[in-house]
DSSP file (Angstrom, degrees, kcal/mol; ACC not computed):
  #  RESIDUE AA STRUCTURE BP1 BP2  ACC     N-H-->O    O-->H-N    N-H-->O    O-->H-N    TCO  KAPPA ALPHA  PHI   PSI    X-CA   Y-CA   Z-CA
    1    1 A M              0   0    0      0, 0.0     2,-0.3     0, 0.0    25,-0.2   0.000 360.0 360.0 360.0 146.8  136.7   88.5 -111.6
    2    2 A K  E     -A   25   0A   0     23,-2.4    23,-2.6    64,-0.1     2,-0.5  -0.951 360.0-116.4-137.3 158.6  137.4   89.7 -115.1
    3    3 A T  E     -A   24   0A   0     -2,-0.3    65,-3.2    21,-0.2     2,-0.4  -0.863  31.3-173.2 -97.2 126.7  135.4   91.6 -117.8
    4    4 A I  E     -A   23   0A   0     19,-2.5    19,-2.6    -2,-0.5     2,-0.5  -0.972  16.1-143.6-121.6 135.4  134.8   89.6 -121.0
    5    5 A H  E     -Ab  22  70A   0     64,-2.8    66,-3.2    -2,-0.4     2,-0.4  -0.873  22.2-165.3-100.1 124.9  133.2   91.1 -124.1
    6    6 A I  E     -Ab  21  71A   0     15,-3.6    15,-2.2    -2,-0.5     2,-0.4  -0.896  10.6-165.8-118.1 139.1  130.9   88.6 -125.9
    7    7 A R  E     -Ab  20  72A   0     64,-2.1    66,-1.5    -2,-0.4     2,-0.4  -0.968   8.3-157.4-120.9 142.2  129.4   88.7 -129.4
    8    8 A Y  E     - b   0  73A   0     11,-3.1     2,-0.3    -2,-0.4    66,-0.1  -0.922   6.8-165.4-118.9 142.5  126.5   86.5 -130.5
    9    9 A F    >>  -     0   0    0     64,-0.7     3,-1.4    -2,-0.4     4,-0.7  -0.899  48.3 -25.9-125.0 156.0  125.6   85.5 -134.1
   10   10 A A  H >> S+     0   0    0     -2,-0.3     4,-1.8     1,-0.3     3,-0.5  -0.098 128.6   5.4  51.1-127.5  122.6   83.9 -135.8
   11   11 A I  H 3> S+     0   0    0      1,-0.3     4,-2.7     2,-0.2    -1,-0.3   0.825 131.3  56.4 -61.1 -33.7  120.4   81.8 -133.6
   12   12 A L  H <> S+     0   0    0     -3,-1.4     4,-2.7     2,-0.2    -1,-0.3   0.893 105.3  51.7 -66.2 -37.2  122.4   82.7 -130.4
   13   13 A R  H <X>S+     0   0    0     -4,-0.7     4,-2.4    -3,-0.5     5,-0.9   0.912 111.7  47.8 -63.1 -41.3  121.7   86.4 -131.1
   14   14 A E  H  <5S+     0   0    0     -4,-1.8    -2,-0.2     2,-0.2    -1,-0.2   0.926 113.5  46.5 -64.5 -44.7  118.0   85.6 -131.4
   15   15 A Q  H  <5S+     0   0    0     -4,-2.7    -2,-0.2     1,-0.2    -1,-0.2   0.890 118.1  42.3 -65.8 -39.0  118.0   83.5 -128.2
   16   16 A R  H  <5S-     0   0    0     -4,-2.7    -1,-0.2     2,-0.2    -2,-0.2   0.818  99.8-136.6 -75.8 -31.6  120.0   86.1 -126.3
   17   17 A G  T  <5S+     0   0    0     -4,-2.4     2,-0.3    -5,-0.2    -3,-0.2   0.666  76.9  70.5  80.5  17.1  118.0   89.0 -127.7
   18   18 A S  S   <S-     0   0    0     -5,-0.9    -1,-0.2    -6,-0.2    -2,-0.2  -0.979  73.0-137.2-160.9 151.7  121.2   91.0 -128.2
   19   19 A A  S    S+     0   0    0     -2,-0.3   -11,-3.1     1,-0.2     2,-0.3   0.698  85.9   4.6 -87.0 -20.5  124.2   90.9 -130.5
   20   20 A E  E     +A    7   0A   0    -13,-0.3     2,-0.3    -7,-0.1   -13,-0.2  -0.994  56.2 171.5-159.6 161.7  126.7   91.6 -127.7
   21   21 A E  E     -A    6   0A   0    -15,-2.2   -15,-3.6    -2,-0.3     2,-0.4  -0.970  25.0-130.5-162.8 161.6  127.3   92.2 -124.0
   22   22 A S  E     -A    5   0A   0     -2,-0.3     2,-0.3   -17,-0.2   -17,-0.2  -0.978  29.1-172.5-118.6 137.0  130.1   92.6 -121.5
   23   23 A V  E     -A    4   0A   0    -19,-2.6   -19,-2.5    -2,-0.4     2,-0.6  -0.944  26.9-131.2-131.1 150.4  130.0   90.5 -118.3
   24   24 A E  E     +A    3   0A   0     -2,-0.3     2,-0.3   -21,-0.2   -21,-0.2  -0.891  47.0 162.7 -92.8 125.2  131.9   90.3 -115.1
   25   25 A T  E     -A    2   0A   0    -23,-2.6   -23,-2.4    -2,-0.6     8,-0.1  -0.971  50.7-150.8-146.1 156.4  132.8   86.6 -114.6
   26   26 A A        +     0   0    0     -2,-0.3    -1,-0.1   -25,-0.2   -23,-0.1   0.307  57.3 134.1-103.1   3.4  135.0   84.2 -112.7
   27   27 A A        -     0   0    0      1,-0.1    -2,-0.1   -25,-0.1    38,-0.1  -0.280  41.8-162.3 -56.7 135.6  134.9   81.8 -115.7
   28   28 A R        +     0   0    0     36,-0.1    37,-2.5     1,-0.1    -1,-0.1   0.705  69.0  25.2 -93.1 -22.9  138.3   80.5 -116.5
   29   29 A T  S  > S-     0   0    0     35,-0.2     4,-2.3     1,-0.1     5,-0.2  -0.885  83.3-105.7-136.7 164.1  137.6   79.1 -120.0
   30   30 A P  H  > S+     0   0    0      0, 0.0     4,-3.1     0, 0.0     5,-0.2   0.861 120.5  57.1 -58.5 -34.8  135.2   79.8 -122.8
   31   31 A L  H  > S+     0   0    0     30,-1.9     4,-2.2     2,-0.2     5,-0.2   0.930 108.4  44.8 -63.3 -44.9  133.4   76.5 -121.9
   32   32 A E  H  > S+     0   0    0     29,-0.3     4,-2.2     2,-0.2    -1,-0.2   0.901 114.4  50.5 -63.9 -40.3  132.8   77.7 -118.3
   33   33 A L  H  X S+     0   0    0     -4,-2.3     4,-2.8     2,-0.2     5,-0.2   0.935 110.6  47.9 -63.3 -46.9  131.7   81.1 -119.7
   34   34 A Y  H  X S+     0   0    0     -4,-3.1     4,-2.9     1,-0.2    -1,-0.2   0.901 110.9  51.7 -62.7 -40.3  129.3   79.5 -122.2
   35   35 A S  H  X S+     0   0    0     -4,-2.2     4,-1.8    -5,-0.2    -1,-0.2   0.921 111.7  47.3 -60.6 -44.2  127.8   77.3 -119.5
   36   36 A E  H  X S+     0   0    0     -4,-2.2     4,-1.6     2,-0.2    -2,-0.2   0.939 115.9  43.7 -61.8 -48.8  127.3   80.4 -117.2
   37   37 A L  H  X S+     0   0    0     -4,-2.8     4,-3.2     1,-0.2     5,-0.3   0.862 109.5  57.1 -67.3 -36.2  125.7   82.4 -120.0
   38   38 A S  H  X>S+     0   0    0     -4,-2.9     4,-1.8    -5,-0.2     5,-0.5   0.896 107.9  47.8 -61.6 -40.9  123.6   79.5 -121.2
   39   39 A G  H  <5S+     0   0    0     -4,-1.8    -1,-0.2    -5,-0.2    -2,-0.2   0.870 117.1  42.3 -67.3 -37.2  122.1   79.2 -117.7
   40   40 A V  H  <5S+     0   0    0     -4,-1.6    -2,-0.2    -5,-0.1    -1,-0.2   0.903 128.5  26.6 -75.4 -43.0  121.4   82.9 -117.5
   41   41 A H  H  <5S-     0   0    0     -4,-3.2    -3,-0.2    -5,-0.1    -2,-0.2   0.465 100.8-119.0-105.5  -4.0  120.0   83.4 -121.0
   42   42 A G  T  <5 -     0   0    0     -4,-1.8     2,-0.2    -5,-0.3    -3,-0.2   0.878  38.6-173.8  68.6  37.9  118.7   80.0 -121.9
   43   43 A L      < -     0   0    0     -5,-0.5    -1,-0.2    -6,-0.3   -31,-0.1  -0.504   9.5-158.4 -67.9 130.4  121.0   79.4 -124.9
   44   44 A G        +     0   0    0     -2,-0.2     2,-0.5     2,-0.1    -1,-0.1   0.171  55.9  92.9-105.3  18.4  119.9   76.2 -126.5
   45   45 A I  S    S-     0   0    0    -33,-0.0     5,-0.1     2,-0.0    -2,-0.0  -0.943  72.1-124.7-114.4 131.1  122.9   75.0 -128.5
   46   46 A A    >   -     0   0    0     -2,-0.5     3,-2.3     1,-0.1     4,-0.2  -0.414  22.4-119.8 -68.4 144.3  125.4   72.6 -127.0
   47   47 A P  G >  S+     0   0    0      0, 0.0     3,-1.9     0, 0.0    -1,-0.1   0.805 111.2  68.6 -54.8 -30.0  129.0   73.7 -127.0
   48   48 A S  G 3  S+     0   0    0      1,-0.3    -2,-0.0     3,-0.0    -3,-0.0   0.692  99.6  50.2 -64.8 -15.9  129.9   70.7 -129.1
   49   49 A H  G <  S+     0   0    0     -3,-2.3     2,-0.3     2,-0.0    -1,-0.3   0.295 105.3  72.9-101.6   7.9  127.9   72.3 -132.0
   50   50 A L    <   -     0   0    0     -3,-1.9     2,-0.3    -4,-0.2    23,-0.0  -0.810  66.0-141.8-119.6 158.6  129.6   75.7 -131.7
   51   51 A R  E     -C   74   0A   0     23,-2.3    23,-3.0    -2,-0.3     2,-0.4  -0.843  19.5-147.6-107.6 156.1  133.0   77.2 -132.6
   52   52 A V  E     -C   73   0A   0      7,-0.5     7,-3.1    -2,-0.3     2,-0.4  -0.984   9.1-166.3-126.5 138.9  134.6   79.7 -130.3
   53   53 A A  E     -CD  72  58A   0     19,-2.4    19,-2.5    -2,-0.4     2,-0.5  -0.977   3.1-162.6-122.1 138.9  136.8   82.6 -131.2
   54   54 A I  E >  S-CD  71  57A   0      3,-2.9     3,-1.0    -2,-0.4    17,-0.2  -0.982  76.9 -13.6-123.0 121.2  138.9   84.6 -128.7
   55   55 A N  T 3  S-     0   0    0     15,-3.3    -1,-0.2    -2,-0.5    16,-0.1   0.917 131.4 -49.9  51.7  48.4  140.2   88.0 -129.7
   56   56 A S  T 3  S+     0   0    0     14,-0.3     2,-0.4     1,-0.2    -1,-0.2   0.592 119.8 100.1  71.1  15.2  139.4   87.3 -133.4
   57   57 A E  E <  S-D   54   0A   0     -3,-1.0    -3,-2.9     0, 0.0    -1,-0.2  -0.996  80.9-106.7-130.3 136.7  141.1   83.9 -133.7
   58   58 A F  E     -D   53   0A   0     -2,-0.4    -5,-0.3    -5,-0.3     2,-0.2  -0.336  51.5-178.1 -56.3 137.8  139.4   80.5 -133.5
   59   59 A G        -     0   0    0     -7,-3.1    -7,-0.5     4,-0.0     2,-0.3  -0.666  27.6 -94.6-131.6-175.2  140.2   79.0 -130.2
   60   60 A D    >   -     0   0    0     -2,-0.2     3,-1.8    -9,-0.1   -29,-0.1  -0.777  30.5-122.4-103.3 147.0  139.8   76.0 -128.0
   61   61 A W  T 3  S+     0   0    0     -2,-0.3   -30,-1.9     1,-0.3   -29,-0.3   0.682 113.3  52.2 -62.9 -16.7  137.1   75.7 -125.4
   62   62 A Q  T 3  S+     0   0    0    -33,-0.2    -1,-0.3   -32,-0.1     3,-0.1   0.338  76.4 126.5-103.0   5.8  139.8   75.2 -122.7
   63   63 A T    <   -     0   0    0     -3,-1.8     2,-0.1     1,-0.1   -32,-0.1  -0.447  69.6-109.7 -63.4 130.0  141.9   78.3 -123.5
   64   64 A P        -     0   0    0      0, 0.0     2,-0.3     0, 0.0   -35,-0.2  -0.411  32.0-133.1 -63.1 133.3  142.4   80.4 -120.4
   65   65 A L        -     0   0    0    -37,-2.5     2,-0.3    -2,-0.1   -61,-0.0  -0.638  19.2-160.2 -87.1 145.6  140.4   83.7 -120.5
   66   66 A R    >   -     0   0    0     -2,-0.3     3,-2.0     1,-0.1   -64,-0.1  -0.877  35.3 -77.7-122.4 157.7  142.0   87.0 -119.6
   67   67 A D  T 3  S+     0   0    0     -2,-0.3   -63,-0.2     1,-0.3    -1,-0.1  -0.253 116.6  15.5 -53.6 134.7  140.5   90.3 -118.5
   68   68 A Q  T 3  S+     0   0    0    -65,-3.2    -1,-0.3     1,-0.2   -64,-0.2   0.519  87.3 152.1  75.8  10.0  139.1   92.2 -121.5
   69   69 A D    <   -     0   0    0     -3,-2.0   -64,-2.8   -66,-0.4     2,-0.5  -0.352  41.6-134.9 -63.1 150.7  139.1   89.3 -123.9
   70   70 A Q  E     -b    5   0A   0    -66,-0.2   -15,-3.3   -48,-0.0     2,-0.4  -0.962  23.3-168.7-108.2 124.4  136.5   89.3 -126.7
   71   71 A V  E     -bC   6  54A   0    -66,-3.2   -64,-2.1    -2,-0.5     2,-0.5  -0.938   6.6-168.5-117.9 134.0  134.8   86.0 -127.1
   72   72 A V  E     -bC   7  53A   0    -19,-2.5   -19,-2.4    -2,-0.4     2,-0.6  -0.987   9.7-154.1-122.9 127.6  132.5   85.0 -130.0
   73   73 A F  E     -bC   8  52A   0    -66,-1.5   -64,-0.7    -2,-0.5   -21,-0.2  -0.903  15.6-161.0-100.1 123.0  130.3   82.0 -130.0
   74   74 A I  E     - C   0  51A   0    -23,-3.0   -23,-2.3    -2,-0.6     3,-0.1  -0.905   1.3-158.7-114.7 111.5  129.7   80.8 -133.6
   75   75 A P        -     0   0    0      0, 0.0   -25,-0.1     0, 0.0   -65,-0.0  -0.342  38.2 -80.2 -80.3 166.5  126.8   78.5 -134.3
   76   76 A P        -     0   0    0      0, 0.0     2,-0.5     0, 0.0   -27,-0.0  -0.368  47.1-140.8 -62.7 147.0  126.5   76.3 -137.4
   77   77 A V        -     0   0    0     -3,-0.1     2,-0.4   -67,-0.1    -3,-0.0  -0.947   7.4-152.9-116.6 129.5  125.4   78.3 -140.4
   78   78 A A        -     0   0    0     -2,-0.5     2,-0.3     2,-0.0     0, 0.0  -0.823  18.0-176.7 -98.3 139.4  122.9   76.9 -143.0
   79   79 A G              0   0    0     -2,-0.4    -2,-0.0     1,-0.1     0, 0.0  -0.854 360.0 360.0-129.6 166.8  123.1   78.2 -146.5
   80   80 A G              0   0    0     -2,-0.3    -1,-0.1     0, 0.0    -2,-0.0   0.371 360.0 360.0-161.3 360.0  121.2   77.6 -149.7
């Protein structure tokens, strides 16, 4: 198990009801982590429509997670 710090933006923050959280997880990748969180919190955006950042750098959904990583799930942003 590892501790991962998660930040949520825009619609994901609304769906989660919080801007951030820390979780104990056995997830090995951001994709596994998002799947786990999606099931717990009912996040309604498919990973294919999101970007992921790990420790302040855009990453790949298959990047191995390490204890104390900070993960940010970034939804599409509409502007006008």
